[in-house]
C-alpha positions as CSV (number, residue, x, y, z in Angstrom):
1,V,167.4,10.2,115.3
2,R,164.5,7.8,114.7
3,D,164.6,4.6,112.6
4,A,162.6,5.0,109.4
5,T,160.1,2.3,110.5
6,D,159.6,4.0,113.8
7,F,159.0,7.3,112.0
8,S,156.6,5.6,109.6
9,A,154.6,4.2,112.5
10,Y,154.7,7.5,114.3
11,Y,153.5,9.4,111.2
12,K,150.6,6.9,110.7
13,D,149.6,7.3,114.3
14,L,149.8,11.1,114.0
15,L,147.5,11.0,110.9
16,A,145.1,8.6,112.5
17,N,144.9,10.8,115.6
18,N,144.3,13.9,113.4
19,R,141.5,12.2,111.6
20,M,139.9,11.2,114.9
21,L,140.1,14.7,116.1
22,Q,138.6,16.1,112.9
23,A,135.8,13.5,113.1
24,S,135.1,14.4,116.7
25,Q,134.6,18.0,115.7
26,Y,132.5,17.2,112.7
27,T,128.9,18.6,112.8
28,P,126.7,17.4,110.0
29,A,124.8,20.3,108.4
30,P,122.7,19.0,105.5
31,E,120.9,21.6,103.5
32,D,117.1,21.6,104.0
33,H,115.4,21.0,100.7
34,S,112.0,20.2,102.2
35,A,110.4,23.2,100.5
36,V,111.5,21.9,97.0
37,A,108.4,20.4,95.4
38,L,108.9,16.9,93.9
39,P,107.1,17.0,90.5
40,R,104.4,14.4,90.1
41,A,106.3,13.1,87.0
42,L,109.1,11.9,89.3
43,R,106.8,9.7,91.5
44,P,107.4,6.6,89.4
45,L,111.1,7.2,89.6
46,R,110.9,7.6,93.3
47,A,109.1,4.3,93.7
48,M,111.4,2.5,91.3
49,L,114.5,3.7,93.2
50,A,113.0,2.9,96.6
51,N,112.2,-0.6,95.4
52,H,115.7,-0.9,93.9
53,L,117.4,0.2,97.1
54,H,115.4,-2.3,99.1
55,D,116.4,-5.1,96.7
56,L,120.1,-4.1,97.0
57,W,119.8,-4.1,100.8
58,A,118.0,-7.5,100.8
59,E,120.6,-8.9,98.4
60,D,123.4,-7.8,100.7
61,K,121.7,-9.3,103.7
62,R,121.0,-12.6,102.0
63,A,124.7,-12.7,100.8
64,E,125.7,-12.4,104.5
65,G,123.5,-15.4,105.4
66,W,120.4,-13.5,106.6
67,T,116.9,-15.0,106.1
68,H,113.4,-13.8,106.7
69,G,112.1,-14.1,110.3
70,A,109.3,-12.7,112.4
71,R,111.8,-10.4,114.2
72,E,115.3,-9.1,113.7
73,D,117.8,-11.3,115.4
74,R,121.5,-10.6,114.8
75,R,122.6,-14.0,116.2
76,L,120.1,-16.0,114.1
77,K,120.5,-13.6,111.2
78,T,116.7,-13.2,110.7
79,H,115.0,-10.0,109.6
80,P,111.3,-9.3,109.0
81,M,112.0,-6.9,106.2
82,L,113.5,-9.6,103.9
83,V,110.4,-9.6,101.8
84,P,109.6,-7.9,98.4
85,F,109.2,-4.1,98.7
86,S,105.5,-4.4,98.0
87,D,105.1,-6.7,101.0
88,L,106.8,-4.3,103.5
89,P,104.7,-2.7,106.1
90,A,103.3,0.7,104.9
91,E,105.5,2.6,107.3
92,A,108.7,1.0,106.0
93,R,107.6,1.6,102.4
94,E,106.9,5.3,103.2
95,D,110.3,5.6,104.9
96,A,112.1,4.2,101.8
97,L,110.1,6.5,99.5
98,E,111.0,9.5,101.6
99,L,114.6,8.6,101.7
100,V,114.6,8.7,97.9
101,A,112.5,11.8,97.8
102,V,115.1,13.7,100.0
103,R,117.8,12.8,97.5
104,L,115.7,13.8,94.5
105,R,114.9,17.1,96.1
106,A,118.6,17.7,96.7
107,L,119.3,17.1,93.0
108,L,116.5,19.5,92.0
109,A,117.7,22.1,94.4
110,G,121.2,21.8,92.9
111,G,119.9,22.6,89.5
112,W,119.7,19.1,88.1
113,R,116.7,18.0,86.0
114,V,115.5,14.5,85.5
115,H,113.9,13.6,82.2
116,R,112.8,10.2,80.9
117,D,113.6,9.5,77.3
118,A,110.3,9.0,75.6
119,S,111.6,6.6,72.9
120,P,110.7,2.9,73.6
121,A,114.2,1.9,72.4
122,A,115.9,3.9,75.1
123,R,114.0,2.1,77.8
124,D,115.1,-1.4,76.7
């Protein structure tokens, strides 16, 4: 007969090992939505979201003490991408735009539709 604390620890270890086993057998299989056309009307949304995501990333980095630097250095906490989205190298901007486009295509493939409210009051 095991003591309740021993059993609790045993049970937690058992669950942790089971999760590790499941994780080791996990094979990601994202659906391919590359054939889904992104409507031209969603391009401004794609750009806005890419800019927003970059700002969130930069805000998190700055909160952790990172500053702009010529190269990424984890010890000094410097990163060359800690600049406004518009100042990023073209390749980094394109990567961010594609990251958002992949998600928008997944929404469209899932039957979701994105519409902007035309009324000026709704945009304020």
